[in-house]
C-alpha angles and dihedrals in degrees: 000000000000107000116170125211091255091055092045090055089062092055127084118239089254091053092049091051090047090054092047098245128130130232115291120212108271094009111132142087093312092052093069089073107092097016120156116244092231090053091052092051091050090048091053090047091050092049092050090048091051091050094048102039097033100230086174098026120206101206120181106238122208102271120222114243111253104209122189121225094269094049093047092051092049090049091054092045093050093047089055096044105036105066105133113105097012098273121209117207122210115195115212092327103117121068119192121205110227102174141338102318095349117114134176125201114192116216092236137011118197120200125187127194092245091067099260113140122188128181120205126200112194116202138177088192132355126238121202096249093049089053092049092050092047091051092046092050091049092054095042095048107037093165090066117074109223123205134188111215124197130171118251092214143352092273090074093220101108124054138197107216114189124181114231110222122213 
């Protein structure tokens, strides 16, 4: 994209970064004073084009699951103890939509070849909003078995696994 210094002066620093252009000498907040209307129109057009075509695309990369100590210990325990049906565990990779703008991501989803799907929520302690989301997910997705997992003790070797009913 051919953006001249005069057009760049009409753009905010965020817009210049979005369009993949560096700072021009004199371009900044003070440069907007004394701009030409045609330069401003071209700058707006360039910004829209950058947003639509993605000149500097902001792709969402697959994020790596960030497990806390309790979740990591349960994952290791479950991989060792759930062996029937060749289960596959997905850590924080599936997000369920519960309502308009309300989402729930279980800590782990286990899928077996026989079609059984289970979602595990590992908690050290339970807040009210987390409990409500878990109950709502269980009622909205009845084909998924939801489980609340808590550690028996601080050693993280024994687990309480309770099924969450819809």
